MARZADREN-453919 format. One line per 2 residues: number of its first residue (from 1); their letters; for each residue x, y, z negated of C-alpha. Coordinates in nm, 2 decimals, decimal comma. Each point is the difference from the previous one (the first is absolute). Layout:
N
NUM> a> X/Y/Z | ...
//
This chain:
600
1> xx> 1,18/-1,45/3,60 | -0,33/0,16/-0,03
3> xx> -0,17/0,05/0,34 | -0,07/0,38/0,06
5> xx> -0,31/0,14/0,04 | -0,07/0,24/0,30
7> xx> -0,31/0,13/-0,01 | -0,16/0,24/-0,25
9> xx> -0,22/-0,18/-0,20 | -0,29/0,12/-0,24
11> xx> 0,04/-0,03/-0,33 | -0,35/-0,13/-0,03
13> xx> 0,00/-0,34/0,23 | 0,34/-0,09/-0,22
15> xx> -0,14/-0,28/-0,24 | 0,26/-0,08/-0,36
17> xx> 0,04/-0,29/-0,15 | 0,02/-0,13/-0,37
19> xx> 0,35/-0,11/0,02 | 0,23/0,02/0,31
21> xx> 0,28/-0,28/-0,09 | 0,39/0,10/0,20
23> xx> 0,23/-0,20/0,20 | 0,18/-0,06/-0,32
25> xx> -0,27/-0,14/-0,20 | 0,00/0,36/-0,21
27> xx> -0,35/0,11/-0,11 | -0,04/0,41/0,12
29> xx> -0,21/0,14/-0,34 | -0,36/0,06/0,21
31> xx> -0,34/0,05/-0,10 | -0,33/-0,05/0,11
33> xx> -0,14/0,19/0,38 | -0,08/0,37/0,00
35> xx> 0,21/0,04/-0,44 | 0,12/0,32/-0,01
37> xx> 0,37/-0,02/-0,20 | 0,27/0,22/-0,14
39> xx> 0,35/-0,02/0,07 | 0,26/0,01/-0,29
41> xx> 0,35/0,05/0,11 | 0,27/-0,19/-0,18
43> xx> 0,25/0,30/0,02 | -0,17/0,22/-0,15
45> xx> -0,28/-0,17/-0,17 | -0,27/0,25/0,13
47> xx> -0,26/-0,07/0,26 | 0,05/0,15/0,37
49> xx> -0,24/0,24/0,10 | -0,11/0,13/0,33
51> xx> 0,12/0,35/-0,10 | -0,16/0,28/0,30
53> xx> 0,22/0,27/0,10 | -0,23/0,18/0,34
55> xx> 0,08/-0,30/0,30 | 0,24/-0,17/-0,15
57> xx> -0,09/-0,24/-0,26 | 0,33/-0,20/-0,22
59> xx> -0,07/-0,26/-0,24 | 0,16/0,17/-0,34
61> xx> 0,10/-0,32/-0,26 | -0,06/0,23/-0,29
63> xx> -0,38/0,01/-0,14 | -0,03/-0,05/-0,37
65> xx> -0,39/-0,11/0,13 | -0,17/-0,24/0,25
67> xx> -0,24/0,33/0,13 | -0,17/0,01/0,29
69> xx> 0,31/0,05/0,18 | 0,18/-0,35/-0,09
71> xx> -0,32/-0,23/0,14 | 0,13/-0,27/0,27
73> xx> -0,06/-0,29/0,17 | 0,22/-0,29/0,09
75> xx> -0,14/-0,11/0,38 | 0,10/-0,31/0,13
77> xx> 0,07/0,13/0,40 | 0,09/-0,38/0,10
79> xx> 0,32/-0,15/0,05 | 0,11/0,01/-0,26
81> xx> 0,01/0,36/-0,08 | -0,20/0,25/-0,17
83> xx> -0,12/0,39/-0,01 | -0,04/0,22/-0,26
85> xx> -0,36/0,19/-0,01 | -0,06/0,37/-0,20
87> xx> -0,39/-0,05/-0,15 | -0,03/0,38/-0,03
89> xx> 0,09/0,11/0,34 | -0,01/-0,35/0,20
91> xx> 0,35/0,06/0,12 | 0,21/-0,26/0,02
93> xx> 0,43/0,03/-0,07 | 0,20/-0,02/0,27
95> xx> 0,36/0,08/0,07 | 0,13/0,27/0,13
97> xx> 0,34/0,17/0,21 | 0,31/-0,11/0,02
99> xx> 0,37/-0,03/-0,17 | 0,09/-0,19/-0,35
101> xx> -0,31/0,22/-0,13 | -0,32/-0,09/0,11
103> xx> -0,31/0,14/-0,11 | -0,27/-0,20/-0,10
105> xx> -0,35/0,27/-0,01 | -0,37/-0,10/-0,01
107> xx> -0,17/0,10/0,31 | -0,08/-0,23/0,28
109> xx> -0,37/-0,08/0,06 | 0,09/-0,32/0,15
111> xx> 0,29/-0,32/-0,01 | 0,25/0,03/0,18
113> xx> 0,36/-0,16/0,04 | 0,14/0,33/-0,26
115> xx> -0,29/-0,12/-0,25 | 0,08/-0,35/-0,04
117> xx> 0,26/-0,17/-0,22 | 0,08/-0,35/-0,12
119> xx> -0,05/-0,12/-0,33 | 0,27/-0,12/-0,25
121> xx> -0,07/-0,13/-0,35 | 0,30/0,04/-0,28
123> xx> 0,11/-0,24/-0,22 | -0,11/0,24/-0,28
125> xx> -0,33/0,01/0,07 | 0,00/0,38/0,26
127> xx> -0,09/-0,03/0,33 | 0,24/0,21/0,27
129> xx> -0,09/0,08/0,32 | 0,19/0,00/0,32
131> xx> -0,06/0,21/0,32 | -0,05/-0,16/0,31
133> xx> 0,02/0,34/0,21 | 0,37/0,04/-0,21
135> xx> 0,13/-0,30/-0,16 | 0,05/0,19/-0,30
137> xx> -0,15/-0,03/-0,37 | -0,28/0,27/-0,10
139> xx> 0,23/0,14/-0,28 | -0,06/0,28/-0,27
141> xx> 0,29/0,26/0,00 | 0,09/0,31/-0,10
143> xx> -0,08/0,29/0,22 | 0,01/0,40/-0,08
145> xx> -0,20/0,21/0,09 | 0,12/0,41/0,07
147> xx> -0,29/0,27/-0,13 | 0,00/0,28/0,05
149> xx> -0,25/0,30/-0,20 | -0,23/0,18/0,07
151> xx> -0,07/0,33/-0,07 | -0,37/-0,04/-0,06
153> xx> -0,03/-0,37/-0,15 | 0,26/0,16/-0,36
155> xx> -0,24/0,37/0,03 | -0,29/-0,31/-0,09
157> xx> 0,19/-0,18/-0,20 | 0,16/0,25/-0,23
159> xx> -0,18/0,22/-0,23 | -0,19/0,36/0,04
161> xx> 0,34/0,17/0,06 | 0,23/-0,25/0,13
163> xx> 0,39/0,17/0,05 | 0,13/-0,22/0,31
165> xx> 0,35/0,01/0,04 | 0,21/-0,12/0,31
167> xx> 0,11/-0,28/-0,21 | -0,40/-0,18/0,01
169> xx> 0,00/0,01/0,34 | 0,32/-0,21/0,07
171> xx> -0,10/-0,33/0,13 | 0,02/-0,31/-0,20
173> xx> 0,01/-0,33/-0,01 | -0,27/-0,27/-0,06
175> xx> 0,14/-0,43/0,01 | -0,27/-0,22/0,09
177> xx> 0,00/-0,37/-0,03 | -0,11/-0,03/0,39
179> xx> -0,03/-0,36/0,18 | 0,13/-0,07/0,35
181> xx> 0,10/-0,23/0,22 | 0,36/-0,07/-0,12
183> xx> 0,13/-0,20/-0,17 | 0,15/-0,34/0,14
185> xx> 0,02/-0,25/-0,30 | -0,19/-0,08/-0,26
187> xx> 0,01/0,17/-0,30 | -0,22/0,21/-0,30
189> xx> -0,03/0,24/0,23 | -0,20/-0,22/0,28
191> xx> -0,16/-0,13/-0,29 | -0,34/0,04/-0,05
193> xx> -0,33/-0,15/-0,23 | -0,33/0,01/0,06
195> xx> -0,32/0,03/-0,25 | -0,40/-0,05/0,16
197> xx> -0,08/0,36/-0,06 | -0,35/-0,05/-0,08
199> xx> 0,16/-0,24/-0,34 | 0,19/0,32/-0,08
201> xx> -0,22/0,24/0,03 | -0,22/-0,23/-0,29
203> xx> 0,26/0,00/-0,21 | 0,09/0,39/0,03
205> xx> -0,37/0,19/-0,04 | -0,09/-0,32/-0,26
207> xx> 0,25/0,18/-0,21 | 0,12/-0,09/-0,43
209> xx> -0,23/-0,17/-0,17 | -0,11/0,15/-0,29
211> xx> 0,26/-0,06/-0,31 | 0,09/0,14/-0,32
213> xx> 0,30/-0,12/0,03 | 0,14/0,15/0,32
215> xx> -0,18/0,37/-0,13 | 0,15/-0,02/-0,31
217> xx> 0,34/-0,07/0,18 | -0,06/0,32/0,23
219> xx> -0,03/0,21/-0,29 | 0,33/-0,11/-0,13
221> xx> 0,20/0,03/0,36 | 0,22/0,24/-0,02
223> xx> 0,01/0,10/-0,44 | 0,04/-0,36/-0,19
225> xx> 0,05/-0,39/0,06 | -0,20/-0,31/-0,09
227> xx> 0,29/-0,20/-0,29 | -0,06/-0,39/0,10
229> xx> 0,12/-0,32/-0,02 | -0,05/-0,33/0,15
231> xx> -0,07/-0,33/-0,23 | 0,19/-0,24/0,20
233> xx> -0,08/-0,41/-0,07 | -0,21/-0,15/-0,25
235> xx> -0,32/0,07/0,04 | -0,10/-0,08/-0,25
237> xx> 0,25/0,26/-0,18 | -0,19/0,31/0,24
239> xx> 0,15/0,24/-0,26 | 0,38/-0,09/-0,10
241> xx> 0,14/0,29/0,20 | -0,22/0,28/-0,11
243> xx> 0,02/-0,14/-0,37 | 0,42/0,05/0,07
245> xx> -0,04/0,37/0,15 | -0,26/0,10/-0,30
247> xx> 0,32/-0,17/-0,24 | 0,29/0,19/0,24
249> xx> -0,21/0,33/-0,01 | -0,24/0,02/-0,22
251> xx> -0,29/0,02/0,27 | -0,20/-0,24/0,22
253> xx> 0,13/0,09/0,42 | -0,36/0,12/0,17
255> xx> 0,01/-0,24/0,25 | -0,01/-0,34/-0,05
257> xx> 0,10/-0,25/0,24 | -0,08/-0,40/0,07
259> xx> 0,07/-0,30/0,26 | -0,25/-0,26/0,11
261> xx> 0,31/-0,19/0,08 | 0,07/-0,36/0,10
263> xx> 0,13/-0,26/-0,27 | -0,26/-0,22/-0,08
265> xx> -0,05/0,12/-0,36 | 0,01/0,33/0,06
267> xx> -0,31/-0,07/0,30 | -0,14/-0,18/-0,30
269> xx> 0,03/0,28/-0,26 | -0,13/0,34/0,28
271> xx> -0,28/0,00/-0,19 | 0,19/0,14/-0,32
273> xx> 0,16/0,20/0,18 | -0,35/0,18/0,11
275> xx> -0,09/-0,01/-0,29 | 0,32/0,26/-0,08
277> xx> -0,08/0,23/0,29 | -0,40/0,04/-0,14
279> xx> 0,22/0,13/-0,38 | 0,22/0,22/0,21
281> xx> -0,24/0,15/0,21 | -0,24/0,03/-0,33
283> xx> 0,32/0,22/-0,17 | 0,03/0,22/0,27
285> xx> 0,29/-0,20/0,23 | 0,04/-0,03/0,34
287> xx> -0,05/-0,34/0,13 | 0,26/-0,14/0,30
289> xx> 0,03/-0,30/0,11 | 0,21/-0,24/0,23
291> xx> -0,02/-0,34/0,12 | 0,32/-0,24/0,09
293> xx> -0,16/-0,13/0,27 | 0,11/-0,36/0,05
295> xx> 0,06/-0,09/0,35 | -0,38/-0,13/0,19
297> xx> 0,28/-0,29/0,13 | 0,04/-0,16/-0,33
299> xx> -0,30/-0,03/-0,28 | -0,06/0,33/-0,21
301> xx> 0,15/-0,13/-0,28 | 0,38/0,00/0,06
303> xx> 0,36/0,04/-0,06 | 0,19/0,34/0,02
305> xx> 0,35/-0,08/0,20 | -0,18/-0,20/0,31
307> xx> -0,32/0,11/-0,07 | -0,09/0,37/-0,05
309> xx> 0,36/0,06/0,07 | 0,03/-0,15/0,35
311> xx> -0,08/0,07/0,35 | -0,31/-0,14/0,29
313> xx> 0,11/-0,05/0,32 | -0,12/0,24/0,33
315> xx> -0,26/-0,22/0,10 | -0,11/-0,07/-0,38
317> xx> -0,02/0,38/0,00 | -0,18/0,04/0,28
319> xx> -0,32/-0,24/-0,09 | 0,01/0,19/-0,36
321> xx> -0,12/0,32/0,16 | -0,22/-0,17/0,20
323> xx> -0,37/0,00/-0,12 | -0,13/-0,38/0,04
325> xx> 0,32/-0,20/-0,03 | 0,13/-0,21/-0,27
327> xx> 0,22/0,22/-0,15 | -0,22/0,27/0,03
329> xx> -0,30/-0,14/-0,20 | 0,24/-0,16/-0,28
331> xx> 0,08/0,38/-0,08 | -0,26/0,09/-0,02
333> xx> -0,14/-0,23/-0,17 | 0,30/0,11/-0,24
335> xx> -0,19/0,32/0,00 | -0,32/-0,11/-0,13
337> xx> 0,22/-0,14/-0,23 | 0,04/0,31/-0,20
339> xx> -0,32/0,13/0,11 | -0,12/-0,19/-0,29
341> xx> 0,16/0,20/-0,24 | 0,00/0,36/0,20
343> xx> -0,37/-0,05/0,00 | 0,00/0,00/-0,38
345> xx> 0,17/0,26/-0,01 | -0,22/0,19/0,19
347> xx> -0,28/-0,08/-0,23 | 0,12/0,14/-0,23
349> xx> 0,10/0,28/0,17 | 0,40/-0,03/0,02
351> xx> 0,16/0,20/0,27 | 0,30/-0,20/0,14
353> xx> 0,34/0,12/0,15 | 0,00/-0,33/0,19
355> xx> 0,38/-0,04/0,18 | -0,05/-0,27/0,25
357> xx> 0,36/-0,13/0,20 | 0,17/0,27/-0,17
359> xx> 0,40/0,05/0,06 | -0,10/-0,02/0,37
361> xx> 0,32/0,03/0,12 | 0,15/-0,23/-0,22
363> xx> 0,06/-0,30/0,23 | 0,06/-0,20/-0,30
365> xx> -0,34/-0,07/-0,09 | -0,20/-0,20/0,31
367> xx> -0,22/0,28/0,11 | 0,28/0,27/-0,04
369> xx> 0,25/0,14/0,31 | -0,24/-0,07/0,29
371> xx> -0,05/0,41/0,14 | -0,25/0,14/0,26
373> xx> -0,32/-0,13/0,11 | -0,02/-0,29/-0,09
375> xx> 0,21/-0,08/-0,27 | 0,02/0,05/-0,37
377> xx> -0,30/0,30/0,00 | -0,26/-0,19/0,27
379> xx> 0,00/-0,27/-0,37 | -0,06/0,36/-0,18
381> xx> -0,27/0,04/0,19 | -0,19/-0,34/0,02
383> xx> 0,04/0,00/-0,40 | -0,16/0,39/0,04
385> xx> -0,31/-0,13/0,21 | -0,05/-0,32/-0,17
387> xx> -0,03/0,16/-0,36 | -0,18/0,29/0,12
389> xx> -0,15/-0,07/0,23 | -0,14/-0,29/0,04
391> xx> 0,02/-0,09/-0,37 | -0,14/0,29/-0,11
393> xx> 0,26/0,10/-0,32 | 0,01/0,36/0,01
395> xx> 0,10/0,04/-0,27 | 0,34/-0,07/0,09
397> xx> 0,28/0,25/0,17 | 0,26/-0,09/0,19
399> xx> 0,38/0,08/-0,10 | 0,27/-0,03/0,31
401> xx> 0,34/-0,08/-0,08 | 0,33/-0,03/0,08
403> xx> 0,36/-0,02/-0,17 | 0,27/0,23/0,04
405> xx> 0,21/-0,21/0,22 | 0,02/0,25/0,29
407> xx> -0,22/0,32/0,14 | -0,17/-0,22/0,29
409> xx> -0,32/0,01/-0,23 | -0,26/0,08/0,32
411> xx> 0,04/-0,29/0,18 | -0,20/-0,15/-0,29
413> xx> -0,24/0,20/0,00 | -0,32/-0,19/-0,03
415> xx> -0,26/0,40/0,13 | -0,06/0,27/-0,20
417> xx> -0,34/-0,14/-0,03 | 0,06/-0,32/-0,18
419> xx> 0,23/0,11/-0,27 | -0,03/0,29/-0,35
421> xx> 0,31/-0,02/-0,10 | 0,31/-0,02/0,21
423> xx> 0,26/-0,11/-0,33 | 0,41/-0,12/-0,01
425> xx> 0,18/-0,25/-0,20 | 0,29/0,17/-0,08
427> xx> 0,27/-0,18/-0,07 | 0,36/0,05/0,20
429> xx> 0,22/0,13/-0,22 | 0,03/0,35/0,10
431> xx> -0,36/0,08/-0,17 | -0,28/0,26/0,09
433> xx> 0,19/0,15/0,30 | -0,14/0,36/0,14
435> xx> 0,01/-0,19/0,34 | -0,21/-0,34/-0,13
437> xx> -0,24/0,27/-0,12 | -0,04/0,19/0,33
439> xx> -0,03/-0,33/0,18 | -0,27/-0,05/-0,22
441> xx> -0,19/0,35/0,04 | 0,09/-0,03/0,39
443> xx> -0,24/-0,25/0,08 | -0,27/0,05/-0,34
445> xx> -0,05/0,35/0,16 | -0,24/0,18/-0,34
447> xx> -0,12/-0,38/-0,11 | 0,08/-0,18/-0,31
449> xx> 0,41/-0,14/-0,08 | 0,06/-0,21/-0,27
451> xx> 0,37/-0,19/-0,14 | -0,21/-0,38/-0,02
453> xx> 0,30/-0,18/-0,11 | 0,35/0,17/-0,16
455> xx> 0,27/-0,16/-0,24 | 0,14/0,30/-0,10
457> xx> -0,27/0,25/-0,07 | -0,06/0,40/0,14
459> xx> 0,15/0,24/-0,28 | -0,22/0,29/-0,04
461> xx> 0,24/0,21/0,20 | -0,04/-0,21/0,28
463> xx> -0,34/0,02/0,02 | -0,01/0,38/-0,06
465> xx> 0,22/-0,07/0,31 | -0,23/-0,21/0,18
467> xx> -0,33/0,09/-0,14 | -0,20/-0,17/0,25
469> xx> 0,00/-0,33/-0,15 | -0,30/-0,09/-0,20
471> xx> 0,14/-0,29/-0,13 | 0,26/-0,20/-0,11
473> xx> 0,01/-0,34/-0,12 | 0,28/-0,24/-0,12
475> xx> 0,05/-0,36/0,06 | -0,04/-0,18/-0,34
477> xx> 0,34/-0,14/-0,10 | 0,18/0,23/0,23
479> xx> -0,09/0,33/-0,14 | 0,34/0,22/-0,10
481> xx> 0,02/0,36/0,01 | -0,06/0,27/-0,24
483> xx> -0,38/-0,19/-0,12 | -0,08/0,23/-0,27
485> xx> 0,09/0,30/0,16 | -0,20/-0,10/0,36
487> xx> -0,33/-0,08/-0,19 | -0,05/0,26/-0,25
489> xx> 0,08/0,28/0,25 | -0,12/0,31/0,00
491> xx> -0,07/-0,05/0,39 | -0,17/-0,37/-0,06
493> xx> -0,22/-0,20/-0,11 | -0,02/-0,30/-0,26
495> xx> -0,37/-0,14/-0,07 | -0,09/0,24/-0,29
497> xx> 0,01/0,22/0,21 | -0,23/-0,10/0,32
499> xx> -0,33/0,22/0,00 | -0,21/-0,37/0,00
501> xx> -0,16/-0,13/0,25 | -0,37/0,10/-0,08
503> xx> 0,13/0,35/0,02 | 0,07/-0,03/0,37
505> xx> -0,25/0,07/0,27 | 0,11/-0,19/0,33
507> xx> 0,01/0,24/0,30 | -0,02/-0,15/0,33
509> xx> 0,23/0,11/0,21 | -0,10/0,01/0,37
511> xx> 0,18/0,14/0,24 | -0,11/0,18/0,30
513> xx> 0,01/-0,08/0,34 | 0,40/0,02/0,12
515> xx> 0,00/0,39/0,12 | 0,13/0,09/0,33
517> xx> 0,34/0,20/-0,14 | -0,15/0,31/0,17
519> xx> -0,28/0,01/-0,21 | -0,03/0,36/-0,16
521> xx> -0,09/0,01/-0,35 | -0,21/0,24/-0,11
523> xx> 0,16/-0,13/-0,33 | 0,34/0,16/-0,03
525> xx> 0,14/0,32/0,23 | 0,34/0,06/0,07
527> xx> 0,15/0,37/0,05 | 0,39/0,06/-0,02
529> xx> 0,04/-0,06/-0,34 | -0,27/-0,14/-0,18
531> xx> -0,22/-0,23/0,04 | -0,40/0,02/-0,13
533> xx> -0,18/-0,29/-0,10 | -0,31/-0,15/-0,09
535> xx> -0,11/-0,22/-0,34 | -0,33/-0,18/0,03
537> xx> 0,04/-0,16/-0,35 | 0,24/0,09/-0,24
539> xx> 0,35/-0,20/0,02 | 0,27/-0,06/0,17
541> xx> 0,07/0,14/0,32 | 0,28/-0,06/0,22
543> xx> 0,13/0,18/0,34 | 0,26/-0,20/0,24
545> xx> 0,17/0,04/0,28 | 0,09/-0,26/0,22
547> xx> 0,19/-0,04/0,34 | -0,11/-0,07/0,37
549> xx> 0,05/-0,31/-0,12 | -0,17/-0,03/-0,37
551> xx> 0,31/0,01/-0,19 | -0,05/0,26/-0,33
553> xx> 0,18/0,30/0,05 | -0,07/0,24/-0,32
555> xx> -0,27/0,07/-0,23 | -0,17/0,28/-0,06
557> xx> -0,18/-0,12/-0,27 | -0,02/-0,22/-0,22
559> xx> -0,22/0,08/-0,33 | -0,32/-0,02/-0,16
561> xx> -0,28/0,28/0,02 | -0,35/0,07/-0,08
563> xx> -0,27/-0,01/0,28 | 0,04/0,32/0,22
565> xx> 0,19/0,21/0,23 | 0,41/-0,06/-0,11
567> xx> 0,26/0,24/0,20 | 0,32/-0,09/-0,06
569> xx> 0,38/0,16/0,14 | 0,27/-0,21/0,15
571> xx> 0,24/0,18/0,20 | 0,20/-0,16/0,31
573> xx> 0,00/-0,35/-0,07 | 0,33/-0,21/0,06
575> xx> -0,09/-0,13/0,30 | 0,08/0,02/0,37
577> xx> -0,21/0,27/0,25 | -0,26/-0,21/0,13
579> xx> -0,35/-0,12/0,02 | -0,12/-0,22/-0,27
581> xx> -0,33/-0,17/-0,15 | -0,16/0,15/-0,33
583> xx> -0,16/-0,24/-0,23 | -0,22/0,08/-0,29
585> xx> -0,13/-0,23/-0,24 | -0,18/0,05/-0,29
587> xx> -0,26/-0,25/-0,19 | -0,19/-0,18/0,30
589> xx> 0,07/0,31/0,27 | 0,28/-0,06/0,21
591> xx> 0,06/0,24/0,33 | 0,27/0,00/0,24
593> xx> 0,11/0,35/0,21 | 0,24/0,04/0,25
595> xx> 0,28/0,32/-0,13 | 0,28/0,21/0,16
597> xx> 0,35/0,09/-0,25 | 0,20/0,19/0,16
599> xx> 0,23/0,12/-0,22 | 0,25/-0,22/-0,16
//
């Protein structure tokens, strides 16, 4: 047990070691001294923020973005303990109160016993904090808050001639996810991940790189779906399955897929495959590449069973994701090997949708089935940073891929800044269920989603019911179903229906700095039954309503509009009365504001 502090320690005198080694031999996730970090709660997959409510500053695990309220430092306080310091207000986390649900506040100027925690590193790469003062772990718990609406507040949010009824003034309940020192053991509720804030901000503010493909896919999202096919080995015949679709449906698919592969002959014929990628791009097709990468513990040319389908030990995995180790160097050499071909495509003006470490939740692959920040998602991040930042392949756009083995996708999320399209491989016999579609939307939000692989192609009716899929791609010899119907439907696009890449202007979508959810918007005005909004440029406008946990509650507007002001009636949304956050997205513009909905 660590020695407890009985005296106050001023934050300015505390030094922070680069790495803190636990008694168990585990390494606690740590950053250099003075480095602000953001903490992601595993239970909610959202950031922890210090939410000021008068003099009480609670910790909520509900922020979609790491805004200034989410900036903290993990500080070594000596004798194996740590303290957590809020950068914005220079206050420490403290445990306060009694009973099973002890509050965690962010309001103390100096470190006392109530501000000290024992650090624990978990096997999945997350960490937990155990309060020294009450012996319990910090946990994310759901808490109800009872709110009584005030007449003046309702009056200011309603129209110029509101009708305030007694029903509107009834108390209502808002549910929050808050941090409490109440966990008696370590489960998902007690686990957190840590990311240096500087790296996170760099990724978020960099914005999406200009892309003709992504610009085009943005324009058809919700309206049309690009048809595709993967061309499996051999690389000496890289259009075999594209031609097969033409023989079946009388049209060519609008997305062509290829693979760098792992067998000696296919590695030798990568150049032929890349030439076909150039040819397909010239004819207007989307180019989609993946890489069945052999394990870095073996030679680049390897087998399927015992090679691509194999497993690394935990020690080998730890080395793989650590810069400068032999396995990490081997991994990057493999990336350099394919970068030669990606550079050829860049020189030819070809954009590539690249799907590294596909089916990340599939444990049959040596890279798959490892959730958490130090798992498969970390490999995806390494690939992204090395190909884009180190090798400068600005023509490569990253596709995050999972399989429909379950709906638990969030543990494999590399982070918003690392992926451009989120895709699902559909192989389970239940097909294209509403639950799978919604699980994808819950993570993607307004971003692009696709069907990267499938055996049975979706029908036109299924795509009408699930219109946000921007493409589907059959898997070569497994492709079945109503092929003619899927590839020639009115709501799908074949290659001859593509606009041609010379006719697409790439748009750089630069996200604004993550605003506070309470920031008012001059672009959206809400009345009792009407929403008035301003569209800065002709195009699609979306107004969605989210609850306090960031979940989509309802959509008020989703359509194309001309530039200027518009009004849309919405009646009474089918949501519980309470406080919500309204998000407005139009082109590059994205705003948030707080709103109250009082009538069911």
